[in-house]
C-alpha positions in Angstrom: 11.7 -77.6 36.0 8.3 -77.3 38.1 7.8 -75.9 41.7 8.7 -78.4 44.3 5.6 -80.3 45.8 4.5 -78.7 49.1 5.4 -80.8 52.1 2.9 -78.8 54.6 -0.6 -77.9 53.3 -1.1 -74.1 54.2 -4.7 -73.0 53.9 -7.0 -70.5 55.6 -8.0 -72.9 58.4 -4.4 -73.4 59.5 -3.9 -69.5 59.5 -6.9 -69.2 61.6 -5.8 -71.8 64.2 -2.2 -70.2 64.2 -3.6 -66.7 64.7 -6.0 -67.8 67.5 -3.2 -69.4 69.3 -0.4 -66.9 68.8 -2.0 -63.5 67.7 -5.9 -63.6 68.8 -6.4 -60.0 68.1 -6.0 -60.8 64.4 -7.9 -64.1 64.3 -11.2 -62.6 62.9 -9.7 -60.8 60.0 -10.9 -62.0 56.6 -8.4 -64.5 55.1 -7.6 -65.6 51.6 -4.8 -67.5 50.0 -3.3 -65.1 47.3 0.1 -66.7 46.3 1.9 -70.1 46.6 5.6 -70.0 45.6 8.7 -72.1 45.5 8.9 -72.0 49.2 6.1 -70.1 50.9 2.3 -69.5 50.7 1.0 -65.9 51.3 -2.5 -65.5 52.9 -3.9 -62.0 53.0 -5.3 -60.9 56.5 -7.6 -58.1 55.9 -6.7 -55.2 53.9 -3.2 -54.4 55.6 -1.6 -57.6 56.4 -0.4 -60.9 55.1 0.8 -64.2 56.7 3.7 -65.9 55.0 4.3 -69.5 55.8 6.8 -72.1 54.5 5.3 -74.9 52.5 8.6 -77.0 52.7 10.7 -77.9 55.6 13.9 -76.3 54.0 12.1 -73.1 53.7 11.7 -72.7 57.5 15.3 -72.2 57.8 15.3 -69.6 55.1 12.6 -67.8 57.1 14.7 -67.9 60.1 17.6 -66.3 58.2 15.2 -63.3 57.3 14.2 -62.8 60.9 17.8 -62.8 62.1 19.4 -60.6 59.4 16.8 -58.2 57.9 17.5 -55.7 60.3 21.2 -55.6 59.4 20.2 -55.5 55.6 17.7 -52.9 56.0 20.4 -50.6 57.6 22.5 -51.1 54.4 19.7 -50.8 51.7 16.9 -49.1 53.5 17.3 -45.8 51.7 17.4 -47.3 48.3 14.6 -50.0 49.0 12.5 -48.8 51.8 9.6 -50.9 53.3 6.9 -50.4 50.6 3.3 -49.5 50.6 2.2 -50.0 47.1 4.0 -52.2 44.4 3.6 -54.6 41.6 5.9 -57.4 40.7 8.7 -56.3 38.3 8.3 -59.5 36.5 5.1 -58.4 34.8 7.1 -56.6 32.2 10.9 -55.7 31.4 12.0 -52.7 33.4 13.7 -49.5 32.2 16.3 -47.1 33.2 14.8 -45.8 36.4 14.5 -49.2 38.0 17.9 -50.1 36.8 19.3 -47.2 38.6 17.4 -48.1 41.7 18.6 -51.8 41.4 22.1 -50.6 41.0 21.9 -48.5 44.1 20.6 -51.6 45.9 23.4 -53.9 45.2 26.1 -51.3 45.5 25.0 -50.8 49.1 24.4 -54.5 49.9 27.6 -55.8 48.3 29.9 -55.1 51.3 31.8 -57.5 53.3 29.5 -59.8 55.4 30.3 -61.0 58.9 31.8 -64.4 59.5 28.4 -65.7 60.9 26.5 -64.8 57.7 24.2 -67.6 56.5 25.9 -70.2 54.4 24.2 -71.2 51.1 25.7 -74.2 49.2 24.4 -73.0 45.7 24.2 -69.4 45.8 27.0 -67.0 45.4 29.7 -69.8 45.1 32.3 -70.4 42.3 30.4 -71.6 39.2 32.7 -74.5 38.7 31.3 -76.2 41.8 27.8 -76.2 40.1 28.9 -77.8 37.0 27.7 -81.1 37.7 24.2 -80.1 38.5 24.0 -77.7 35.4 25.3 -80.2 33.0 22.8 -82.9 34.4 20.0 -80.3 34.0 21.2 -79.4 30.4 21.3 -83.1 29.5 17.4 -83.5 29.9 14.9 -83.3 27.1 13.2 -80.1 27.9 16.0 -77.5 27.8 15.9 -75.5 24.5 19.4 -75.0 22.9 21.1 -77.1 25.5 24.3 -77.7 23.4 24.9 -73.9 23.1 24.0 -73.4 26.8 26.5 -75.9 27.7 29.3 -74.2 25.7 28.3 -71.0 27.5 28.4 -72.6 30.9 31.8 -73.9 30.4 33.1 -70.4 29.5 31.4 -68.8 32.4 32.6 -71.7 34.8 36.1 -71.0 33.7 36.1 -67.4 34.5 38.3 -66.2 37.4 36.5 -66.5 40.6 35.7 -63.7 43.2 38.6 -62.3 44.8 38.3 -60.4 48.3 36.1 -61.0 51.3 32.6 -62.6 50.8 30.0 -59.9 50.5 26.4 -59.7 51.4 24.3 -61.0 48.5 20.5 -61.3 48.1 21.0 -64.6 46.3 17.8 -64.5 44.3 17.1 -61.1 42.7 14.5 -62.6 40.5 12.0 -60.0 38.8 9.2 -61.5 40.8 11.2 -60.8 44.2 11.1 -57.1 43.1 8.2 -54.5 43.2 8.0 -51.5 41.3 5.5 -48.6 41.3 4.8 -45.8 38.7 6.2 -42.3 39.1 4.7 -38.9 38.0 6.9 -39.0 35.0 5.3 -42.1 33.6 8.2 -44.5 34.3 8.4 -47.0 37.0 10.7 -46.9 40.2 11.8 -49.8 42.5 9.6 -49.8 45.6 10.8 -53.1 47.3 13.1 -56.0 47.3 11.6 -59.0 49.1 12.4 -62.6 49.9 15.6 -62.6 51.5 15.6 -66.3 52.3 18.5 -67.1 50.1 20.5 -64.2 51.8 24.2 -65.4 52.0 27.7 -64.1 51.6 30.2 -64.8 48.6 30.6 -63.9 45.0 28.3 -60.8 44.2 27.9 -62.0 40.5 24.8 -64.1 41.5 22.8 -60.7 42.0 24.1 -59.2 38.9 22.1 -61.7 36.8 19.0 -59.4 37.5 20.3 -57.2 34.6 19.1 -59.9 32.2 16.2 -61.2 34.1 14.6 -58.0 35.1 15.7 -55.2 32.6 15.2 -54.1 29.0 18.1 -53.3 26.8 18.5 -49.7 28.1 17.9 -50.6 31.6 20.6 -53.3 31.2 23.2 -51.0 29.9 22.4 -48.4 32.5 22.8 -50.9 35.3 26.1 -52.3 34.1 27.4 -48.7 33.9 26.5 -48.1 37.4 27.7 -51.4 39.2 31.3 -51.5 39.9 32.2 -55.1 38.8 35.1 -56.6 37.0 34.5 -58.4 33.6 34.6 -61.8 35.1 32.1 -60.9 37.7 
């Protein structure tokens, strides 16, 4: 499944125009496009700043979620994942025990009951059975390896007991490229930041626990599982 096509072209010229209109004191900084993801384009502004703009209309709402709720989330997880200075994407290699410990601390602090006006998300932190039609349709395409085995596993997972208790805050996309790590004096790596809270929502915490398999090596995965308080179905 490829990255969705951009609905809006974000380039240096657009950023210059926006800065001149809204932040003229920054308009003369050197600019360069450094990343284009699923939802946003990142343009570096000088050595210390970045401009992050949505490339799809749907992503604008996700940015609004971040602007509204990140102060609340920072109060929950800030001591475990402070605003970083350095960091490299965790997805560049499988991460070990120290990152697993830090990730466990983040999700433990984050997974607390959310307020009634928390952002709603139709595909994140919902009962898996509600996603079965979309998943089985995807598995029926020609480019999914071991699709039959995956379909069997999906049916098992979708039949597991659903989350009980109040909806909790979840990041919704703890993908390794939404995590930053940095080296420590001991030669391992620590978590330095969790980014991209656009899919922030309230619901089943299981969606965040998938980072065990996405981000961590075997030892890290075992450590993470031992530290996160989750029932077997979750």
